[in-house]
C-alpha positions as CSV (number, residue, x, y, z in Angstrom):
1,M,-5.7,7.9,16.1
2,I,-4.7,6.7,12.7
3,I,-3.5,3.2,12.5
4,L,-1.1,3.0,9.5
5,R,-1.4,-0.8,9.2
6,R,-5.2,-0.5,8.8
7,V,-4.8,2.1,6.0
8,I,-2.2,-0.1,4.2
9,G,-4.4,-3.1,4.6
10,D,-7.4,-1.3,3.2
11,E,-5.4,-0.2,0.2
12,L,-4.1,-3.6,-0.5
13,R,-7.6,-5.1,-0.2
14,R,-9.1,-2.5,-2.5
15,R,-6.5,-3.2,-5.2
16,R,-6.9,-6.9,-4.9
17,Q,-10.7,-6.6,-5.1
18,D,-10.5,-4.2,-8.0
19,Q,-8.5,-6.9,-9.9
20,G,-11.2,-9.4,-9.1
21,R,-8.7,-11.6,-7.3
22,T,-9.1,-13.8,-4.3
23,L,-7.0,-13.8,-1.1
24,R,-5.9,-17.3,-2.1
25,E,-4.7,-16.2,-5.5
26,V,-2.7,-13.2,-4.2
27,S,-1.3,-15.1,-1.1
28,S,-0.1,-17.9,-3.4
29,A,1.6,-15.4,-5.8
30,A,3.1,-13.4,-2.9
31,R,4.2,-16.6,-1.2
32,V,2.5,-15.7,2.1
33,S,0.0,-17.6,4.0
34,L,-3.7,-16.8,3.2
35,G,-4.4,-16.2,6.9
36,Y,-1.5,-13.8,7.3
37,L,-2.5,-11.8,4.1
38,S,-6.0,-11.7,5.5
39,E,-4.7,-10.2,8.8
40,V,-2.6,-7.7,6.9
41,E,-5.6,-6.6,4.9
42,R,-7.7,-6.2,8.0
43,G,-5.0,-4.1,9.7
44,Q,-4.3,-6.8,12.4
45,K,-0.7,-7.5,11.3
46,E,1.9,-5.0,10.2
47,A,3.6,-6.1,7.0
48,S,7.4,-5.8,6.8
49,S,8.8,-3.9,3.9
50,E,9.8,-7.2,2.3
51,L,6.3,-8.7,2.7
52,L,4.7,-5.5,1.4
53,A,7.0,-5.6,-1.7
54,S,6.0,-9.2,-2.3
55,I,2.3,-8.5,-2.0
56,C,2.7,-5.5,-4.4
57,T,4.6,-7.6,-6.9
58,A,1.8,-10.2,-6.7
59,L,-0.7,-7.4,-7.3
60,D,1.4,-6.1,-10.2
61,V,1.5,-2.6,-8.7
62,P,4.6,-0.6,-7.7
63,I,5.0,-0.3,-4.0
64,S,5.5,3.5,-4.5
65,T,2.0,3.7,-6.0
66,V,0.5,1.9,-3.0
67,M,2.5,4.0,-0.5
68,R,1.4,7.2,-2.3
69,S,-2.2,6.2,-2.0
70,V,-1.7,5.4,1.6
71,S,0.0,8.7,2.2
72,D,-2.9,10.6,0.6
73,E,-5.4,8.7,2.7
74,V,-3.5,9.4,5.9
75,A,-3.3,13.1,4.9
76,V,-7.1,13.2,4.5
77,L,-7.6,11.5,7.8
78,E,-5.3,14.0,9.5
79,G,-7.1,16.9,7.8
80,V,-4.1,17.8,5.7
81,A,-4.2,18.4,2.0
82,P,-2.4,15.5,0.3
83,V,0.6,16.4,-1.9
84,T,-0.4,16.0,-5.5
85,D,2.8,16.9,-7.4
86,L,6.1,18.3,-6.6
87,P,7.0,21.6,-8.3
88,V,9.6,21.0,-11.1
89,S,12.4,22.7,-9.1
90,D,11.8,20.5,-6.1
91,A,11.6,17.3,-8.2
92,S,14.9,18.1,-9.9
93,V,16.6,18.6,-6.5
94,I,15.2,15.2,-5.3
95,A,16.3,13.5,-8.5
96,A,19.8,14.9,-8.1
97,A,20.1,13.6,-4.5
């Protein structure tokens, strides 16, 4: 079974480590306790949308980018091909909605 909070945590940790930042730096910037951020990264706590937005802001990455990466990883784990791009006709319908 895929645990979404674990995939989200892995993605947040990867992005933080790619930036060469510590848990302490990001937790301070996101205004969340270091212990709680650590639990989110390890998939032990489920981040609310507000907390996720705060962490993404601290990492200077759009929440949509993080969620797209998470969605792609979940698709791979499910054995489904991730969506790469919407066809132009579908994208215009979504934009108009």
